[in-house]
Structures are given as structure tokens and as C-alpha cells.
BAFISE-154314 format. One record per residue: residue number from 1; residue in three letters; x, z, y of N, C-alpha, C in turn. Coordinates in steps of 0.02 Angstrom, whole numbers. Each point is the difference from the previous one (the first is absolute). Layout:
N
    k    r  n.east    n.up  n.north  ca.east   ca.up  ca.north  c.east    c.up  c.north
  NUM  ALA       X       Z        Y        X       Z         Y       X       Z        Y
...
***
This chain:
342
    k    r  n.east    n.up  n.north  ca.east   ca.up  ca.north  c.east    c.up  c.north
    1  MET  -15961   -2916    -1863      -71      12         1     -32     -22       66
    2  LYS      40       5       54      -26     -23        64     -16     -74       -2
    3  THR      44     -38      -34      -12     -72        -6     -62     -14      -41
    4  TYR      -7      33      -58      -59     -10       -41     -63      24       36
    5  GLY       8      51       42      -57      27        36     -26     -45       54
    6  SER      37     -53       15      -25     -49        49     -41     -55      -32
    7  THR     -11       4      -66      -41     -48       -36     -64      34      -25
    8  ARG     -51     -40      -10      -63      28       -26      10      26      -71
    9  TYR      40     -36      -39       13      21       -69      34      69        1
   10  GLY      51       7       41       36      63         3     -44      57       24
   11  LEU     -40     -12       51      -45      52        25     -51      21      -53
   12  SER     -23     -48      -40      -50      16       -51      29      45      -54
   13  HIS      66       1       -5       33      43       -50      34      60       32
   14  GLY     -17      14       62       25      60        33      74      -1       15
   15  ALA      26     -56       22       72      -6        12      25      51       50
   16  LEU     -39      14       52       24      45        53      -2      73      -21
   17  SER     -29      15      -57       -2      69       -25      54      13      -52
   18  VAL      38     -51      -18       52       7       -51      59      39       28
   19  ILE      21      51      -36       58      40        20      55      -4      -52
   20  GLU     -18       8      -63       48       0       -55      -8     -63      -42
   21  VAL      52     -14      -40       -3     -57       -46     -59       6      -47
   22  GLU     -14      61      -22      -56      12       -45     -66     -20       32
   23  ASP      -6      13       65      -61     -21        36      -8     -75       -2
   24  TYR      55     -34       13        0     -73         1     -20     -28      -68
   25  GLN      29      27      -53      -15     -25       -67     -71      16      -21
   26  ARG     -27      55       24      -68      19       -17     -52     -41       38
   27  GLN      14     -15       63      -49     -33        43       2     -76       -3
   28  PHE      59     -28      -15        7     -72        -2       6     -24      -73
   29  PRO     -45     -42      -24        6     -26       -68      55     -53       -4
   30  VAL      24     -11      -60       45     -57       -12     -42     -64        2
   31  ILE      24     -50       37      -38     -62         8      43     -59      -21
   32  ASN     -33     -56      -16       36     -61       -17     -28     -57       42
   33  TYR      25     -60      -13      -20     -57        41     -76     -12       -3
   34  SER     -29       6      -58      -72     -11        -7     -40      48       44
   35  ASN      23      62        6      -34      48        42       3     -18       74
   36  LEU      51     -38       19       12     -15        70     -34     -63       24
   37  THR     -22     -43      -45      -26     -65        21     -60       6       47
   38  GLN     -42      50      -10      -58       7        45      23      16       71
   39  TYR      53      38        6       27      16        67      34     -60       31
   40  PHE      32     -42      -41       31     -60        26     -53     -48       28
   41  GLY     -59       1      -30      -55     -40        26     -18      23       71
   42  GLU       1      65       11      -14      25        68      56     -19       48
   43  VAL      62       1      -23       56     -20        43      -8     -73       21
   44  ARG     -20     -43      -48      -11     -71        17     -56      -8       51
   45  ALA     -47      46       -1      -56      -4        48      19      28       68
   46  GLY      61      25        6       23      27        64       1      75        5
   47  ASN     -20      34      -53       -2      73         0      61      27      -37
   48  TYR      59      -9       29       62      18       -34       4      75      -14
   49  GLU     -31      41       44        6      73        -6     -36      26      -62
   50  ALA     -34     -42      -38      -30      22       -63      53      27      -47
   51  ILE      60     -30       -1       52      21       -46      69       0       33
   52  LEU       9     -37       55       65      -7        33       3      39       65
   53  PRO      58      28       17        7      36        63      11     -45       60
   54  GLU      14     -63      -11       10     -48        54     -21     -69      -24
   55  PRO     -10     -48       45      -21     -67       -21      52     -32      -45
   56  PRO     -21     -42      -47       49     -34       -43      42     -49       39
   57  ALA      66       0      -14       45     -48        31       3     -64      -40
   58  ALA     -18       4      -64        0     -59       -44     -38      18      -63
   59  TRP     -16     -52      -38      -27       8       -68      50     -31      -48
   60  VAL      11      32      -57       48     -25       -48     -30       2      -70
   61  MET      27     -41      -44      -25      -3       -68      56      10      -50
   62  THR     -18      28      -58       48      10       -53       9     -65      -40
   63  ARG      50       0      -44       12     -58       -42     -52      -8      -55
   64  GLY     -36      53      -15      -49      -3       -54      33      -3      -68
   65  SER      58      33       -6       37      -4       -63     -36      34      -58
   66  THR     -45      47       16      -38      34       -53     -74     -13        4
   67  GLY     -19     -54       34      -71     -16         7     -12     -36       65
   68  LYS     -61       7       26      -18     -32        63      40      30       58
   69  SER      20     -42       47       37      23        58     -41      51       40
   70  LYS      34      52       24      -31      47        46      15     -22       71
   71  VAL     -47       9       45        8     -17        70     -12      64       40
   72  ILE      50      21       39       -7      62        37      20      -9       73
   73  PRO     -30      39       45       20       0        70      59      47       10
   74  VAL      47     -20       42       58      42        14       6      11       76
   75  THR      24      58       18        5      19        71      72      -6       25
   76  GLN       8       7       65       67      -1        29      42      58      -27
   77  ALA     -30      58      -10       37      57       -27      25     -16      -71
   78  HIS     -41     -32      -39       20     -20       -68      57     -50        3
   79  LEU      -5     -50       43       53     -49         5      66      32       20
   80  LYS      -3      47       46       61      35        21      31      36      -59
   81  GLN     -41      33      -40       26      34       -60      31     -49      -49
   82  VAL     -33     -55      -12       26     -51       -46      67     -26       23
   83  PHE       6     -15       64       62     -28        26      56      52        1
   84  THR     -17      62       19       51      53         2      25      17      -70
   85  CYS     -47      12      -45       20      18       -68      32     -59      -36
   86  GLY     -24     -61       14       29     -59       -32      72     -11       20
   87  ALA      18      19       61       69     -10        23      48      50      -32
   88  ARG     -26      55      -26       44      52       -27      43     -25      -58
   89  GLY     -30     -40      -43       38     -24       -57      61     -39       21
   90  ILE      -8     -43       50       55     -42        24      51      42       37
   91  ILE     -24      41       47       46      39        42      39      50      -41
   92  HIS     -35      35      -46       35      49       -41      51     -33      -45
   93  TYR     -17     -58      -28       49     -36       -41      62     -17       40
   94  ALA      -8     -26       61       57     -18        42      43      60       16
   95  LEU     -32      56       17       38      61        16      36      28      -61
   96  ARG     -35       1      -56       29      29       -61      60     -41      -25
   97  LYS      -6     -65        4       54     -44       -23      51     -16       55
   98  ASN     -15      24       61       42     -17        58      10     -75        4
   99  SER     -55     -36      -11        2     -73        -1     -59     -25       42
  100  PHE      17     -28       58      -52     -23        45      -6     -77       -1
  101  ASP      33     -31      -49       -4     -72        -6     -71     -24      -12
  102  VAL     -41      44      -31      -69     -19       -15     -39     -16       63
  103  PHE      22      28       57      -34     -13        63      24     -63       35
  104  ILE      58     -25      -22       31     -57        34     -31     -66      -24
  105  GLY     -11      -5      -65      -27     -61       -28     -76      -2        3
  106  ASN     -28     -49      -34      -73      -8        -3     -28      33      -63
  107  ILE     -63      16        2      -36      26       -58     -50     -53      -23
  108  LEU       3     -19      -63      -45     -51       -26     -72      24        5
  109  ASN     -43     -42       28      -71      16         6     -37     -29      -59
  110  LEU     -18      42      -48      -36     -21       -60     -69      32       -1
  111  ASN     -28      13       59      -64      34         5     -59     -47      -12
  112  PHE     -57      31      -14      -63     -36        -6     -24     -22       69
  113  PRO     -44     -49        4      -25     -23        65     -42      54       35
  114  SER       4       1       66      -38      49        39     -65     -28       27
  115  THR     -11     -65      -11      -62     -32        23     -35     -30      -61
  116  VAL     -54      31      -22      -33     -22       -61     -75     -11       10
  117  HIS     -35      49       26      -72      -3         9     -20      19       71
  118  THR     -63     -10       16      -28      24        63     -63      40      -15
  119  MET     -16      45       46      -63      37        -5     -20      21       71
  120  THR     -61      22        7      -25      21        65       7      76        7
  121  VAL      34      21       52        9      71        15     -24      13       71
  122  ASP     -51      41        7      -28      17        65     -16     -62       41
  123  GLY     -28     -51      -35      -22     -61        34      55     -51       11
  124  GLN      62      15      -20       56     -46        11      27     -24      -68
  125  GLU      22     -63       -2       30     -25       -61      72      24       -5
  126  VAL      17      31      -56       66      29       -11      32     -32      -61
  127  THR      62     -20        6       38     -28       -56      41      56      -32
  128  TYR       2       0      -66       40      50       -35      33     -31      -61
  129  GLY      51      35      -25       36     -26       -58      32      57      -39
  130  TYR      48     -18      -42       33      50       -42      41      48       42
  131  SER       3      62      -23       32      52        40      75     -13        9
  132  SER      34     -25      -51       72     -10         6      17     -49       55
  133  GLY     -37     -55        4       11     -49        52     -21      25       68
  134  THR     -55      37        2      -25      28        64      50      50       29
  135  TYR      25      45      -42       48      49        24      65     -33       22
  136  ALA      21     -52      -37       61     -36        20      -9     -34       68
  137  LYS     -59     -28       12      -12     -35        63      -4      48       59
  138  LEU     -27      60      -11      -11      47        54      58      48       11
  139  ASN      46       4      -47       54      50         3      51     -17       54
  140  PRO       9      42       51       49     -15        53      72       2      -24
  141  MET      13      33      -58       68       2       -26      28     -70      -12
  142  PHE     -45     -46      -18       23     -67       -17      15     -42       61
  143  ASP      -9      30       60       26     -33        60      76       8        4
  144  ARG      25      53      -35       72      14         1      33     -18      -66
  145  VAL     -36       9      -54       25     -19       -66     -39     -62      -21
  146  SER      33     -57       -7      -35     -64        -5     -28     -11      -70
  147  LEU     -65     -13       -3      -31     -26       -61       7     -75        1
  148  ILE      17     -29      -58        6     -72        -4     -35     -25      -63
  149  PRO     -49     -46        9      -28     -27        61     -47      50       35
  150  ARG     -23     -18       59      -47      42        36     -67       3      -37
  151  GLN     -35      55        8      -64       7       -34     -50     -53       22
  152  GLU       4     -21       63      -44     -53        24      10     -65      -38
  153  ASP      63     -14      -20       14     -60       -39     -26       6      -71
  154  ILE       3      60      -27      -30      13       -66     -75     -12        3
  155  ASP     -32      27       52      -72      -6         7     -22     -73        8
  156  ALA      43     -40       33      -18     -70        13      -7     -41      -63
  157  LEU      28      24      -56       -6     -36       -64     -67      10      -34
  158  GLY     -40      46       25      -65      12       -30      -4      68      -33
  159  SER     -60      16      -23      -14      67       -26      -1       4      -76
  160  GLY      10     -55      -35       -5       1       -73      55      40      -33
  161  ILE     -13      24      -61       50      37       -38       7     -29      -70
  162  SER     -16     -64       -9       11     -33       -64      75     -12       -9
  163  ARG      19     -22      -59       71     -14       -12      26     -53       48
  164  LYS     -40     -51       12       21     -53        46       8      27       71
  165  ASP     -45      44       21        5      30        67      65      39        7
  166  TRP      16      39      -52       62      39         3      62     -44       -2
  167  GLU      -3     -54      -37       57     -46        -1      11     -30       69
  168  ASN     -54     -15       35        7     -26        69      32      52       45
  169  ARG     -20      63       -7       30      53        41      74       9      -18
  170  PHE      14       0      -65       69      10       -21      44     -57       25
  171  GLU     -25     -61        0       39     -56        25      13       8       75
  172  LEU     -50      23       37        9      13        71      54      53       11
  173  VAL      -2      54      -39       50      53         6      69     -29      -15
  174  TYR       6     -38      -53       64     -29       -19      27     -46       54
  175  GLN     -40     -46       24       23     -48        50      17      34       66
  176  THR     -38      50       19       11      35        64      62      44       -3
  177  ALA      11      32      -56       55      49        -5      65     -30      -25
  178  LEU      -1     -61      -26       58     -28       -36      65       6       39
  179  ASP       0     -18       63       61      -1        39       6      59       47
  180  ASN     -35      54      -17        2      61        41      26      58      -41
  181  PRO      32      49       33       22      60       -36     -59      43      -20
  182  VAL      -5      16      -63      -54      42       -26      32      61      -34
  183  THR     -23      59       18       31      61       -27     -48      41      -43
  184  ALA     -65     -15        1      -48      41       -37     -65     -36      -11
  185  THR     -39      26      -45      -70     -18        -6     -41      64        7
  186  MET     -62      -8       19      -46      57         4     -70     -25      -17
  187  GLY     -32      33      -49      -67     -21       -15     -22      19      -70
  188  VAL     -54     -32      -21      -31      13       -65      49     -21      -55
  189  THR      17      45      -44       53     -11       -49     -11     -61      -45
  190  PRO     -58     -11      -30       -9     -59       -42       9     -65       39
  191  VAL     -16       0       65        9     -60        41      74     -13       12
  192  ILE      39      53       12       72      -8         8      30     -31      -63
  193  LEU     -22      23      -57       25     -27       -63     -24     -72      -11
  194  ALA     -63     -14       16      -27     -68        -8      37     -50       44
  195  PHE      19      20       60       38     -44        45      67     -18      -32
  196  ALA      33      49      -29       65     -14       -32      -8     -49      -58
  197  ARG     -51       8      -40      -11     -45       -56     -18     -70       24
  198  PHE     -38      -4       55      -16     -65        30      64     -36       21
  199  LEU      45      35       34       62     -31        22      40     -27      -59
  200  LYS       5      39      -52       38     -21       -58     -32     -61      -33
  201  ARG     -65       0       -5      -36     -56       -32       0     -62       43
  202  LYS     -12       7       65       -8     -58        44      67     -26       27
  203  HIS      45      46       16       62     -21        34      63      16      -40
  204  GLY      -8      30      -59       58      13       -42      46      54       28
  205  LYS     -23      41       45       41      52        31     -36      67       -5
  206  LYS      39      53       -4      -27      67         6      10      24       72
  207  PRO     -41      46       23        9      25        68      71      24       13
  208  ARG      32      31      -49       68      26        10      50     -56       10
  209  ASP     -17     -61      -21       45     -57        12      -4     -25       72
  210  LEU     -53      17       35      -13     -27        66      13      50       56
  211  TRP     -11      64      -14        5      50        52      37      62      -26
  212  LYS      26      40       47       35      62       -18     -45      60       15
  213  PHE     -36      20      -51      -48      55         8      35      67        3
  214  LYS     -25      44       43       24      68         5     -48      49      -35
  215  ALA     -64     -17       -2      -50      43       -32     -64     -38       -9
  216  LEU     -40      23      -48      -68     -25       -11     -48      59       11
  217  PHE     -45      -7       47      -49      53        15     -66     -20      -32
  218  CYS     -15      34      -56      -54     -22       -45     -59      47        3
  219  THR     -60     -29        1      -61      39        11     -56     -19      -47
  220  SER     -53      39        2      -68     -20       -20     -17       1      -74
  221  VAL      47      15      -44      -15       5       -71      35      61      -29
  222  PRO     -26      28      -54       33      56       -33      60     -23      -41
  223  LYS      42      48      -17       56     -10       -47      49     -54       24
  224  ILE      13      -3       65       45     -51        27      69       6      -31
  225  GLN      27      61       -1       68       9       -26       4      -9      -76
  226  PHE     -53      17      -34        1      -2       -73     -21     -68      -28
  227  LYS     -44     -35       35      -28     -62       -26      30     -63       30
  228  TYR      18       3       65       20     -61        36      74      -4       17
  229  ALA      35      56        0       69       0        25      46     -48      -36
  230  GLY      -5      -2      -67       44     -45       -38      -9     -72       19
  231  SER     -62     -23        5      -13     -70        18      21     -14       72
  232  LEU     -12      47       45       20     -11        69      75      -6        7
  233  HIS      37      42      -36       74      -5         3      24     -66      -29
  234  LYS     -34     -26      -49       18     -64       -30       1     -55       52
  235  TYR     -49       1       45       -7     -54        49      32      15       68
  236  TYR       0      63       19       23      18        67      70      32        1
  237  GLY      27      13      -59       65      32        -4      -6      75       -5
  238  GLN      56      33       -9        1      73        -9      -4      36       68
  239  VAL     -57      -8       32      -11      32        65     -49      57       -8
  240  PRO       2      50       44      -46      56        -5     -73     -22        5
  241  ILE     -42      29      -42      -72     -10         4     -30      64       27
  242  VAL     -29      -5       59      -29      58        34     -75      -2       -9
  243  GLU     -26      47      -38      -72       2       -13     -37      33       58
  244  MET     -56     -30       20      -43      27        52     -71       4      -27
  245  TYR     -30      59        3      -68       9       -25     -48     -16       57
  246  THR     -25     -61       -1      -44     -24        53     -66     -23      -30
  247  ALA     -51       2       42      -66     -26       -18     -33     -24       64
  248  THR     -55     -34       -6      -38     -19        60     -17      61       41
  249  GLU     -12      56      -33      -23      60        35      57      41       30
  250  GLY      63     -19      -11       55      37        31      66     -11      -34
  251  VAL      53      28       30       67       0       -29      14      73      -18
  252  PHE      -4      15      -64       -3      69       -22      67      31      -20
  253  GLY      50     -41      -13       65      27       -20      50     -55       -9
  254  GLN      63      20       -8       53     -49       -10      58      33      -38
  255  GLN      43     -42      -26       59      23       -37      55      17       49
  256  TYR      28      61       -8       50      23        49      71       3      -27
  257  ASP       9     -11      -65       68       0       -28       1     -46      -60
  258  ASP      52       6      -42        7     -46       -56     -43      18      -60
  259  LEU     -32      58        1      -45      18       -54     -64     -42        5
  260  PRO     -29     -20      -56      -57     -47         0     -67      33       14
  261  TYR      -4      38       54      -61      36        17     -13      -5       75
  262  ILE     -62      17       20      -17      -1        71     -11      71       25
  263  THR       8       8       66      -14      64        34     -58     -11       48
  264  PRO     -52      41       -3      -60     -12        41      12      12       75
  265  ASN     -40     -33       40        0      10        72     -50      55       18
  266  TYR      23      62      -10      -44      57        11     -20       9       73
  267  ASP      41     -26       45      -14      10        71     -57     -44       25
  268  SER     -19     -51      -39      -52     -46        21     -63       2      -42
  269  TYR       6      26      -61      -57       0       -46      -4      68      -35
  270  PHE     -61      17      -21      -13      63       -36     -16     -19      -72
  271  PHE      42      22      -46       -4     -22       -69     -26      55      -46
  272  GLU     -50     -18      -40      -24      43       -54       2     -40      -65
  273  VAL      -4      35      -55        1     -32       -66     -53      32      -44
  274  LEU     -42     -42      -30      -47      24       -50      36       0      -67
  275  ALA      23      58      -21       38       8       -61     -44      34      -52
  276  GLY     -24     -39      -48      -49      27       -46     -65      14       36
  277  LYS     -23      62       -2      -62      18        34      13      38       65
  278  SER      62      10       17       16      38        61      33     -44       52
  279  VAL      -7      20       63       31     -36        55      59      41       25
  280  LYS      58     -32        5       60      32        25      28     -39       59
  281  MET      40      33       40       38     -36        50      55     -40      -35
  282  LEU      15     -59       25       51     -41       -32      66      36       -6
  283  HIS      19      36       53       66      33        -2       2      58      -49
  284  GLU     -58      22      -25       -2      55       -48      13     -23      -71
  285  LEU      -3     -65      -13       10     -24       -68      70      16      -25
  286  LYS       4      26      -61       64      11       -32      22     -63      -37
  287  ARG      62      -2      -17       27     -58       -36     -42     -15      -63
  288  GLY     -20     -63       -6      -40     -21       -58     -75       5       10
  289  GLN     -22      35       53      -72       4        13     -23     -63       37
  290  TRP     -62     -20      -13      -24     -63        28     -75       2       10
  291  GLY     -25     -48       38      -72      -3        12     -17     -57       47
  292  LYS     -63       1       22      -26     -53        45      10      21       72
  293  LEU      28     -46       40       18      16        69     -61      -5       47
  294  ILE      -6      50       43      -51       2        52      37       5       67
  295  VAL     -16     -45       46       37      -5        64     -48      11       58
  296  SER      20      45       45      -35       7        64      44     -31       54
  297  SER     -29     -43       41       38     -36        51     -38       1       66
  298  CYS      27     -33       49      -37      -6        64     -61     -44       -7
  299  LEU      -7     -35      -56      -59     -41       -12     -55      39      -36
  300  PHE      17      26      -60      -52      29       -43      23      67      -29
  301  PRO     -45      48       -5       16      64       -32      -9      -3      -76
  302  ARG      48      27      -36       -4       9       -73     -20     -65      -35
  303  TYR      41     -51       10      -14     -67       -26      34      -9      -68
  304  ASP     -40     -17      -49       26     -15       -68      31     -69        1
  305  ILE      66      -3        2       35     -64         7       1     -38      -66
  306  GLY     -14      35      -56       -4     -33       -64      65      -4      -38
  307  ASP      52      34       25       66      -3       -32      15      65      -37
  308  MET      41      -7      -53       23      57       -38      73      14       18
  309  ILE      16      64       10       66      19        23      27      57      -43
  310  GLU      66       1      -10       32      51       -42      59      29       37
  311  SER       9      65       -7       57      34        31      62      -5      -46
  312  ALA      57     -15       32       64       2       -36      40      61       21
  313  GLY     -30      45       37       34      60        24      37     -12       65
  314  ASN      14      53       37       39      -3        62     -29     -49       51
  315  ASN     -66      -3        3      -35     -43        47      10     -74      -13
  316  TYR      15     -18      -61        3     -70       -21     -63     -16      -40
  317  PHE     -27     -60       11      -60     -21       -35       4     -73      -19
  318  ARG     -40     -18      -49       -8     -71       -16     -74     -15      -11
  319  VAL     -22     -55       27      -68     -25       -10       2     -44      -62
  320  PHE     -39      17      -50        7     -35       -64     -59     -45      -16
  321  GLY     -49      -7       44      -54     -47       -14     -65      20       33
  322  ARG     -50     -42      -12      -67      13        26     -37      48      -48
  323  HIS     -52      30       25      -39      47       -40     -48     -39      -45
  324  THR      27     -23      -56      -39     -36       -50      12      31      -69
  325  ALA     -45     -14      -46        7      28       -68      65     -24      -32
  326  GLY      18     -63       11       61     -27       -28      62      34       27
  327  THR       1      11       65       58      34        31       6      72      -26
  328  LEU     -55      35       -5        2      69       -23      24       4      -73
  329  LEU     -24     -45      -42       22       0       -70      75     -15       -4
  330  GLU      21     -51       37       71     -18        -1      44      58       24
  331  HIS     -23      34       52       41      55        26       2      59      -47
  332  ARG     -56      14      -32        1      56       -48      47     -15      -58
  333  LEU       2     -62      -22       47     -19       -53      72       4       25
  334  TYR      10     -21       62       66       5        30      23      72        3
  335  ARG     -45      44       22       18      71         5      14      29      -69
  336  LEU     -37     -23      -49        8      27       -68      68     -17      -28
  337  PHE      22     -63       10       62     -23       -32      62       3       45
  338  LEU     -10      -8       66       58      -4        44      -1      50       57
  339  GLY     -52      40        4       -7      45        57      58      47        9
  340  ARG      31      21      -54       56      47         6      61     -30       33
  341  LEU       1     -68        5       57     -34        32     -11     -10       74
  342  LEU     -59      16       26      -16     -11        70      48      39       45
***
């Protein structure tokens, strides 16, 4: 609350008077990206304290997988959270498997470009791009764990995301990594799969024929273990697939064992769920209960991330899609016919 109380938005909702969770939920409404755009306009004008507790360290954009790309300002505190929580999936995997080979080799860089557009912020021209590429470029972990190729080389190919643009990036990744030890990939799951199919089509090889993978760290889409695992194993071999629940707005959870579920990062984010007409804490959900996720972070209070999440019990969860009519219908049918097997 002290952090929110340093912003005009937080003060307008009585942040400094909040004592209990119930106070917070009563005084702060659930907000979404559309509600925030007016405040982002003030940030661009130089008035960051309208919604942020500190000046933006960068601006990042989403992939726009469900519509127009969102562009948001991120702070140093946010970046620290992203890098710290993002490292957990890798470090915990290495400790759990007692296998540190993943740190010895290179990690394939299949991220989106970090340099795409420019805009004026507080009178200065600022370049921004996709969050995955931006976080990869700024993450100090990759000074010790090598991304191949470097994000700067990815950016040099241009900002397009057409099929031809991706083929150019994939060819760069292939040529750069071909004679180097590669132990993992990390990134957007459909891109990891698309790279493998490109290699097979263009060069007649699967990634598993070229490199000895120890793990695949997969992000950014729902149902990774249920929808993508089979195809990934076909191309990359029978290596562990470690799911990480990431978004432009944060790194919210990761897979900690061989069960196909994620565990939330409760120490960095405050999670609520709109389940039916009531709001519950995420950790209060019983097995089989589900709803729309609301995240409070160092950036925004009670932010509707737009994702649907379901409890598998024992603090295991799975994100099963975006909050759309189609997703809700599909999930209700799933619960009707297969829910007892969860």
C-alpha cells in the first residue's frame, strides 16, 4: 500500500488508509488495460506518478495474440521481479534434477524483436518493442547464461513478424547455434515449435538431431503441457518441458515438478480470482474451482490480466485460456465430461 500510496491513482483510492484485505478490495476497483490508457498518456507526458511509483525504465508491448498490442510502461522494480521470478524455473529445475548442464551450454534465443516502434516520452524519443525481446536484452542473467544469438542480432533483422521475417530469424538462430553446444530453449511456446518445423522443412533436420537438449522452458500460452508437449517432444526429443506462466505484465508462476501444473509466485504478486460472482484469494480455491485471475503487482493494483485459471489442489494450478465466450464454453464442457479426471 505504501507503493500505491506514492501514486495519484493510489492516493485517490485511499491506499494509505488500507489495513485489511477487505479494505483493499472495497476501495480499489478491478481495472484492465483500457482503464489504464489515460494514465499511460500522463506517463508519456512526464507525469509518471499518475499511476507509477517510479519513472518508467522501459516501455514494452504485447504480441497482440488476442487483438491489438498493448503498450505499457515498466519500472526497475518490475524488471527486477521479472528477472528474479523468471530465473526460478531454470534454477529450480537444475536443483531438482541435480543437473547443472543447462547452465553450461547455450540457450536458443527465439524471442520477438525488442526494437519495433518509437514514441515521444517526456519530450524524448523512446524506442520500444515486444516484451520477450526487451526482457531478454535487459536481463543480467544472460551475461552468465548465454543466449544464442544475442538479442541485438535478432533486432538487427528488423521488427516484422510475417512468416518471412520469422524465417529470417530462424535461419540466423540456426546458423549461429549450429556449431555451438545448446542445452535449452526459452520463450514463447508456438515460436519454439515453429522453429523446429522450419528446421525440418528447410534443412531436413530436427533440433534433437543437432543439439543435446536438457530442458525446454516454455511460456506465454495456455495448455502448454496438454496441447504442445507431444509436438515439442517429436522435434526436441524426450526432454522435460518446464512451463512458466509469464506475461508482459509479470512472471506469475512456474512448474516445480513433473506434474503438469504451475505454482504461483505469491511472494511477488497478490492474486485474486473472480469465481462466479464472488472474489476469492487464489490460494483459497479448492480443487476444480476456477475463475478469472486478478493480479496486484508493483505496477498496477487489482489488474484484470484476462486469463482463466483453475485449481488442481495442493497449490497446483493451470491457466486454461483467455476470458472469452469460446474459452468458457469449452471449459464448461471439459468440466462436464472430464472434470472428474482432473
